C-alpha positions in Angstrom: 107.0 79.4 83.9 106.7 80.3 80.2 103.9 82.7 79.1 101.7 81.7 76.2 102.3 83.6 73.0 100.0 86.6 72.6 98.1 85.2 69.5 97.2 82.0 71.4 95.9 83.9 74.4 92.3 84.2 73.0 92.0 80.5 73.7 92.8 78.5 76.7 92.6 78.7 80.5 93.5 82.4 80.9 90.9 83.4 78.3 88.2 81.2 79.9 88.9 82.5 83.4 89.1 86.1 82.2 85.7 85.8 80.5 84.3 84.0 83.5 85.3 86.8 85.8 83.8 89.4 83.5 80.5 87.5 83.3 80.3 86.9 87.1 81.1 90.6 87.7 78.2 91.6 85.3 75.8 89.2 87.0 76.7 90.4 90.5 76.6 94.1 89.4 73.2 93.7 87.9 71.8 91.9 91.0 73.3 94.5 93.3 71.9 97.3 91.2 68.4 95.8 91.6 68.9 95.7 95.3 70.0 99.3 95.4 67.2 100.7 93.3 64.5 101.0 96.0 67.1 102.9 98.1 67.7 105.4 95.3 71.4 104.4 95.1 73.7 103.7 92.2 76.6 101.3 92.5 79.0 104.2 92.6 77.0 105.9 95.4 76.9 102.6 97.3 80.7 102.3 97.0 81.1 105.8 98.4 78.9 105.1 101.4 80.8 101.9 102.1 84.0 103.8 101.9 82.7 106.5 104.4 81.1 104.0 106.7 84.0 103.4 109.0 85.7 106.8 108.9 83.9 108.2 111.9 83.4 111.9 112.5 86.6 112.7 110.8 85.3 111.8 107.3 87.3 111.9 104.1 88.2 114.6 101.5 87.2 114.1 97.9 90.6 113.0 97.0 90.7 110.4 99.9 87.3 109.0 98.8 88.6 108.7 95.2 91.7 106.9 96.3 89.8 104.4 98.4 87.1 103.5 95.8 87.3 100.1 94.2 85.9 101.7 91.0 87.1 105.1 89.9 84.4 107.7 89.3 85.5 110.6 87.2 83.5 113.2 89.1 83.5 112.5 92.8 82.2 116.0 93.7 79.0 115.5 91.7 78.6 112.0 93.2 78.9 113.5 96.7 76.5 116.3 95.7 73.8 113.7 94.9 74.4 111.7 98.1 74.2 115.0 100.1 70.9 115.8 98.4 69.6 112.4 99.5 70.7 113.1 103.0 73.1 110.2 103.1 76.3 112.3 103.6 77.2 115.7 105.1 80.1 117.9 104.2 82.0 120.5 106.2 84.9 122.9 105.6 88.0 122.5 107.6 89.5 125.2 109.7 91.9 127.0 109.3 92.1 125.9 105.6 88.5 126.3 104.3 89.5 124.9 100.9 89.5 121.4 102.5 86.0 119.8 102.5 85.5 116.7 104.5 82.6 114.3 103.9 81.1 111.9 106.4 78.2 109.5 106.3 75.0 110.6 108.1 72.8 108.5 110.4 70.4 108.2 107.4 73.2 107.0 105.2 74.3 104.5 107.8 70.6 103.3 108.2 70.3 102.8 104.4 73.6 100.7 104.4 72.4 98.6 107.3 69.1 97.9 105.4 71.1 97.1 102.2 73.6 94.8 104.2 70.9 92.1 104.8 69.9 92.0 101.2 73.6 92.0 100.0 74.3 89.1 102.4 71.4 87.2 100.8 72.8 87.9 97.4 76.2 86.7 98.3 74.8 83.5 99.8 72.7 82.9 96.7 75.6 83.3 94.2 78.5 82.1 96.3 77.3 80.2 99.3 77.2 76.8 97.5 81.0 76.9 97.2 81.5 76.5 100.9 84.2 78.0 103.1 87.1 76.0 101.7 86.5 76.8 98.1 85.6 80.4 98.9 88.9 80.8 100.7 90.8 79.4 97.7 88.8 81.6 95.3 89.5 84.7 97.4 93.2 83.8 97.5 93.3 83.3 93.7 91.5 86.7 93.1 93.9 88.5 95.4 96.9 86.9 93.6 95.5 87.9 90.2 94.8 91.4 91.4 98.3 91.8 92.8 100.0 90.7 89.5 97.6 93.1 87.7 98.6 96.0 89.8 102.2 95.7 88.6 101.1 96.9 85.1 
């Protein structure tokens, strides 16, 4: 398969799909931000809580949280500080190496996520439900395929 010349890439299917994905990401991000506002959460904080949700009592280190995030936040420590102030996460030092700090989600943090889940599910249905299972499966596969090829860069 021959790739289009760079100068012609600003027109055509790749360009249209690229802009469509960016627009859809913006629409979904705005809608999710509105849902999170009453819970005093930002998108980055929500992503951290989602990351910590299934780690159990072991929790994660700052570096592990950063590795697992779908969006990179340049200052994970400050992000965790804010979540700790809200009571949504707790941190503890490891023994024998007290330099290692593990973070885990609290019951309050899990409760907030559970409340947000219902609203996020409604958002997903509103924006994507009309596609139906077959088209959603194909869409998901296409997104994964595009992401995999993008990771090679």
